[in-house]
N, C-alpha and C positions, 0 to 999 in steps of 0.2 A: 444516579447508576452510570459508570464506564461501561461505553461499549466494546463487543470485542469482533475487529472485521480479521477473518481468518485469511491468507494467502497461499493459494496453493500452489503456486510458479515452480516450487521444488518438487513437486509430484510429477510436475511435466520435466526438470531436469535430470528425474532420475529416470522415466519415460527414454529421454533424448538419449541416454546415456547407450541405451541397446539400437531404438529404432529412427534415429537421426536421418538416415537414408533411405528413409522408408515410409515416404509423405503420406501417400495413399492409404496406407496402415491405420489412419487415424479414423477415429468416428466410434471408440469405444474395444475395437477388438484388440486391441495393445494393452499390457499392463506398465507400471499404473496408470489409471486415466483421471485427469483431473478435475472432470466434470463429477466422477462419480464420487470424487472426496470430497466435492465441493458441498455435494448434496450430504455426504453424510455429516459433514463439518453443519452443514443448518441443522438437520437433526439435533445434534449434540451441543445447540445454543448457539452456535456463531450468528452473532446479527447483520453482517455482510460479507461476502466474498469479495476478493480481490484477486485481480486479473492482470499481469504484464504482459502486452504482446509488445515485442521487443522488433526494432525496424529489421533484423538477421534473424525473428523468429527462434531464438536460438533455446527456448523453450514453450511457452506456451504458444500455441496454433492458434488459428483464427478459428479452427472447426472445433477445438476443445472450449472456445467461449459462446459460439453456435448451439452446442451441444446446452452447454450450460443452464443456456435460456430457456433451454425448450422444458425445462422442468425446475426453475429456479423458484424459490420459497423464499426468501430474502429480497437481499437487491445487490447488486453488482458495482463495484468501484474499478472501471476501468484505467490501468495506469498503461500511458503510450506518450515517447518522445513529441514536442512542437514540431516537428518537420509535417512539411503540408501532406506526406504521402498517410503517417498516421492520424492526424487529425482527421482527413476525410475516412480513412477507415471508423475509426473512434464513432464517426456523426454516422456511420449508416449501420454500425452493432447497436447504436441506442441503449446504450448501459445506461443504469439510474444515475451514476455519476461518475465522473474525469478525472482522474489525477495527472496532471502536466511534470515530467518526470526529466532529470538528465539522464542522455546514456550515451555511454563509452564504450566501444565495441571489443574492449580487451578486458572491462572488468566481469567477475562473473555474477554479480550482482551490483544494485544501484550503489554507488560512493558519493554520497554528498548531495545536497541538495541543486535543485533548481538556480542559476542564476536568473532572474527576473527581471534583476535593474538593466542585466547588459541584455537582454531578449525583450525588454517593455514592449515595443509595437506588434513584434508577433505574437506575445504571448497575448496579448490584447486581443489579438486580432484572433485568436481562438478561445477565447474568451465568449466574445462574440457569437462568433459560429455555434458555439455548444448552446448557449444562452440562448436563441434562435430558435433550435427545438428542444428549448427547456431539461436541458443535461445541467448542472449545478457541476462549474467548475472547481478543483484544490488544485493548490500548487504547492509541490513537494520542495521543503525550503529548509535551509540551516535556518535554527534559530536567532537571526539579526534583523533588527529594528530596520536596516533600508530594505531588505529584503519583502519583511511584512507589510510595510509602507505600500511598495510597488504591487504587493499583493491586492491590496484592499485598493490601488488606485486603478488599475484595472477591471476592478468591478468581480473579484474572485470570493464567494461569498464564505468561504473556507480554505486554511492551509493545512498542510499536514510537516509538524516540524518534524525535521531530523533527527531522531536521537542516535545514529553512528557514535559519535563522539561521545556520548554517554557510555554507551556499553562498550567503545573499546577501554573506556579509562574505569570500569567496574573494579579490576584488581587492586587499584591504588585508591585507597580511602578520599586524601586530599584530592587528586584530578577528580575521581566522581561526584563528588560534594558540588566542586567548580562546576564541573561540566552540569549537573543537576540545576545549580544558582543560576546558567546561562538561561537555562531552555526555561524554566519558571520565568524568567524575566521576557521571554521571547511570547511567552503563554501572554504571561500579560498587557504584552504590548498590542497581540493581534486581537486579544476583548477588548481591550480599550479602543479599535478601532473599525469593531462592529463584525469582526470576524468569529467563525469555530473555529475551533484551535482542536485538531487531530495530531496524534504523532504514531512514530513505528520504526521499525529498523533496528535490529540487535536485541529488542527487549527479549527475554526469556524467563526461566521460571526462577530462577534466583534472583534478578535485578526487576523484577515485576513488583518488587515489594515497593521497591524506591521510587520505581518512574510512575507507581498511580497515586504517591505523594502531588503530583501534578495534576489537583483534583480538579483543576477546570475545563482538563481535558476533555472531550468528549468522545473520542471514540482512538483506540491503541488497533494498529494494523499487526499483526504478527503473522510471522508466517516459516521459517527454518526452524526456530525452535520447538513448534508445535508438530510440525512432520517429523522432526529427529523425533522427539517424546513419542508419539504414537508407533514407533519403531519396534518400540518396548513394550509401551500400554497400549496400542490401539487409536486410534484415532477420536474416537467419542468421548474417550477418556482424557483425551490430551485438551481436546478443546474446553469441555465442561471444566474442569479443574484449571486450564487461565481463567476462564469466564468468574469463576468461585474468587480466586486469586486477587483478580481487577477489583471485585468487589467486596470484600471480605472485610 
């Protein structure tokens, strides 16, 4: 069975569009509430919840994570950057797992994978810190052999392959198949290194049929497409439909 992790960052993005200048309003008293949506996603069959707390707090706030943890039913995968401040924050929140991601202040959503090779010592230090608190650490990386090897070298138990290039190539069948082949090769390299392989970014209700052909991927983390569909069909239907499509 392929697991489904639901990312609720875009719920927070919608909330911030109105309430970004009113930080004291957080705690569930403004809408939409990422924690409440996370609980609904769990009730609909999500196997886990992903939240990304960025350095500039542009969408998910620490208070959102704390509220979600009060009634967590599955598990929290917390995404943070490699900065010392964010690693310390993640350690204090004690999520079920951490995914280390790159951050660019100009991007709306994460684009591209973390360069573990170029940040080897810092990434290893972070993995060691999380390991000391029994928090497994994942690297969000492009499906590149050198990045996979570096992730294994520093003791990361799993990786999340960035599927954005595949998603962007979807309209062109030839490019789509090429990117899917690259992902498949990355998946196989990761598994040969003893890594659990997850994947995510840009997976939606149209391309999921091809994406799930990566049969040895353990979990897909999906957010934007699920939240978009929820505007028309409701969150429960959107989560349950995606989970069914992943495993039909």
